[in-house]
N, C-alpha and C positions, 0 to 999 in steps of 0.2 A: 672787269667783273660784271655781274648781273644783279639787277634788282627787279624781281619779277621776270618779265620777258624783255626788259630794256637793257641792252648791252651798253656799259659805260666804257668807251674805248681807251681810257687812260689807265687801265689796269696794269698790273706788274709793279713791283717796287724795287728800288735799288738803295743801297746805303754803303757808305765808306768812311773809314776813320784812319787817320795817319798821324803819327807823332813825328814832327819835323826834326826833333833831336835824336831820333832813333831809339828812344826808350821803349822797352817792350811792355806790353799790357795784355791782359787776358782776352780771349775771344768771347767772354761772357757779355761784354759791352755791345758787340755787333749783334748778338742774338737778341738782346733786349731792344735794340733799335728796330730790328725787323719785326718783332712781335707786335709793335704798335701799328704796323701796316698790314696786319693779318688779312684784312678784308680786301686788299688789293690783289691777293693770290687766290687760287682755287684748289691748291693741294697737288697740282700736277708737276711741280718742280721747285726746288729751292737749293741754294748752294752758296758757298763761301770761297774766297781766295785769301790766303794768309801768308805774310812775308816775314822772314826772320825767325821762323819756327823751328828750323833744323840747324842750329849753330854747330852741333857736333859733326854734321855732315855737309857743311856749307860749301865745300869744294866739289861736291858730287851732284849729279843730276838726280832729282827725286822723281821717279816715274810712278804715278798713281794709275792703277789699271783696273778696269772692270772686266770680269770674265763671266761668260754665260754658263760655262761648264768646265770640268777638270781637263777635258781634251784641249780646249782653247788655251788653258793655262799652261799645259805641257808644251804646246806648239810655240807659244809666245816665249816661254822661258828658254826653249832651245834656241830660238832666234836671238834672244838677248845674250845668252852665253857665248854665241858665235861672234858678237859684235862689241860686247862690253865686259869690263871687269865688274862683277857684281860684288859690292862691298858688304851690303846687308840687304836682306829681304825678309818681309813679314807681312801678315795680315794687317790692314789698317785697323787700329782699335775702334770698336763701335760698342754701343750698348743696345740691348733689345728694348724697343718701345713699340707699343701696339700701333702707333700711327704710321710707322714705316714698314712696308711689307714687300715681298718679292725681291729682296735684295740680291744682287749678283755676288759672286766672289770678288772681294775688294782687297787688292794687294798693293804693296809699296816696295820699290826697289831703289836703292842708292847705287848709282853706277857711274863709271867713267869709260869713255871709249877705249877699246884695245888699241895700243899704238900701231900694231901691224895693220889692222883694219882701217884706221884713220889715215895712215900713210897710203894704203892702196886706193882709198877713195879719192885722194887728191882734193878733199874738201877741208874747210876749216872745221873746228870742233863743233860749233853750234849748228852749222849746216848739216853735218854728219848726223847729229842727234835728230834734227828735223826730218831728214830722209828716213831714218829708222822708225820714227813715230808714224809717219805716213805709210811705211811698208807694213807695219803691224796692223794699222787701222783699215787698210784696204785689202790685205791679202790673208790675214788670219781671222777666219770667221769666228765671231763670238769673243774677240779680244779688242778692247778699246783703251788706248793710252790717253787719258784725259787731262794729265798734268805732267809737265816735263821740265820744270825750271830748277834752278839751284836755290836752296834755302827758302823755298816757298812750296805751297801745295794748294790744290783745289779739292774741295770736299762738296759733293753734290749728290742729289737723290730725287726721287719722286716723293713729294710731301710738302707741307708748309715749311718755310725756312727755319722757324724756331724749332720745329721738330727735327729737321735735318741737322741743325746745330747740336741738339742734345744727342741725336743718334751717333754723330761723329765725336762726341765728347769735346767739342770745340773749346769749352771753358778751360780745358786742361792745357791748351796751347797758349804760348805767349809770342806775340809778334809786334812789329812796329807799324804794320798796316794790315787792315782787313777790309775786304769788300764783300757785298752780299746781294742776293737777288731772290725775289719771290715771283714765280711765274703765274701768268694767266694766259696760257697759249691760245691763240686764235686761229692760226693757219697751219700749225705744225703739231706733231704728236707730243704727248707728255710721256717721256721715258727717261731712264737714268742718264744716258749719254746726252740727251737733248736738254737737260737742265743747265742753267748758267751757273758759274762762269764758264766761258770758253777760253781755252788757254793753249799757248804754244811757247815753249821755253819759259821765260819769266813773264811774258805778257799774259794778262787775263782781262777779259771784257765781260761786264754785265750791262744789260740793255733793257730799257723800257721803251717799247714802240714797235713799229713795223718797218721793214725795209722794202719799199716798193721797187727799188732798183736791184733787188737781190739777184735775179737771174743774170743780168748784165754784169754785176759785180763778180758773181761766181764764175762765169765763163772767162772773164778777164783774169782773175787771180789764178785759175787753174792752168792758164797758159804758162805760169811760172813755176809749176810743179806742185802747187798746193792741191789738196783733195778735200772737198766738203763731203763728209761722210756721216755727220751726226744729226741730219734731218731737222735742223733749226737754222733760220736765216741769220741769227746773230753770229754763228760760227765764222762767217765770211769776214766780219769786222776784225776778229783776232788775226786772221791771216793778212788782211790789208795792213794792219798796224805793223805786223812783223815784216812784211815786204817793204813798207815805206821807211820804217825806222832802222831795222837791222840791216836789210839788204841794200837799200838805197841811201842809208845814212842821213836821212832828213831829221831835223829837230822835231820835237813833239808839237811845237807851235806850227811848223810847216805841215806836219801830218794832219793837224786839225784844220788847216787852211785848205786841205785837199778833201778830207772827208765831209766837212761842212763848209764848202767853198762859198765865199761871198757871191751874191748875184752879180752878173756882168755890169749892170747899171751902177752897182755900188763900187765895183773895181774902177769904172771909168771916172769916178769922182775922187779917187785917191791921188795923193801926190805922185809925181812921175816915178820916183824910185820904188815906192811901195807898189804902185800900179804894175810896174814891170815884173816884179816878183810874183804877184798874184796871177797875172796873165800867163806867165810861164808855168806855174803850178797847175792852173786850170787846164791848160792845153796839153801839157805833157802827161798829166795823171788824170785825165778826164774819166777814165774807166773806174777810178777808185772813189769818185764822188758818190756819196750815199744819199739817196733821196727818200722822203717819207718822214713821219714824225719819230723822233727819238731823243732820249737822253741816255748817255753812256758814261760809264766809268772805266777808264783804262788804267790798270795798275801794272807796275813794272818794278824791276829791281831798283830800289832807291826812290820811288816816287809814285804819283797818282795824277791822272788827268781827268777832269770832268768836262763834258761837252754836250750842249744841246744842238738840235737841228737849227737851221738858219731862221725858221719862223717861230722857234720855241714852242712847239706843239706838245711838249711833255714837260711836266713840272720838275724842278730841281732847285734845292735850297742848299746854301753853304753857310757854315758857322765856324767861328774861331774862338778858342779859349787857350791862352798861353801857346804852347807848342803844338797843341792838338787842332787839327782841321777836320771838320765833319761835313759830309755830303749826303743828302737823302732826297727822296721823292717828296717828303713832307717834313715841315719844320718840327712837328711833334716827335718824329723819329730821332731827331737830334736832341731835343730838350729833355727827353726821357733819360738820356745819358748825362747831359750837361745843361741844367736849367738856367745857368747864369753865363750866357754867352757874352763875349766882348764885342762880337761883330756878327751880323747875319745878313745875308742878301741872296738874291736870285741872279745868276749870271744872265747876260743877254744871249739871244739866239746866235749860235755860231761863235760865241766868245769862249775859248778854252780857259780853264783855270788849272794851272799846273803847280803841283806841290812837290818839292824835293827835300830829301833829307839834308839838313844843314844848309838849305838853299832858299828857304822861305817859300812864299806863295806868289805866283805870277799870274796876273790877269792880262790876257792878250786881246786887246780890242782893235 
């Protein structure tokens, strides 16, 4: 953010809530959390990811799509009809508010791959969906699939996050996990597709910071078929997570040990067995190391991971009360929802905090 002509480089805000028992709660809480951090944004992007919100369609992929015009919508729907059985389609419900302007056409499709197309592709179902998402985003001008998971959805726009939440009527949704982001873009444009979260399948990422290794990360991940099309550096984190967790089948603890890998001198001081694992991860997945200041939340089907860069150059606070776990850039954004926390702390640099449904909270040091 800016005060006068002085840029404060820790701008942007992130927040996340998850109920470890799987109990559903309203999106109103995450909106209130973000409103406290209003001054960390500048109105050029806000957004939310919500999990467990489509129980009636939980077995289908929920595609959230931005369209620039009717022509793009027709072209995209023609493509979708050739590759998927469309169970339901509709505009995503919104409310008119004066703070949100220039909105694109915003549609939602619940789909499942056509068996014949899936068989012809010789891909597993999730990889088939990923290929189709990138096909739309790279070849159909004016169409952007920005959310593609099951029983979850991303809601984002140009605006302050609390306004974006009201625009999408997020308080009417109930889920077991919500994450949120308020943008203060520094090196990339503010537009609807470039707002956070960035998502692929059920993975969604919100990020406070800058990726100094972005160009190297982008070139490396695009070698595996991913395409960065949304003009914001954070997009590459979502694809790195998908690549490491879904395609390479690494644990989230191992994913964190690659994205925010310990320094070599730290690895050298580890016990032999642990040192061998970290040496392997750093050498084999060197291109997926992210450098620069960051704090990120990675949400996924059944859980949430919070992670700082190795030097902890961005703020992150975690709180607990009963089955609820809260993560935010500022403690005030947690206490506005739950003033009587049982536990509150800031994780160390490079130390992932992983929360799972019915699995508790794990701090990996």
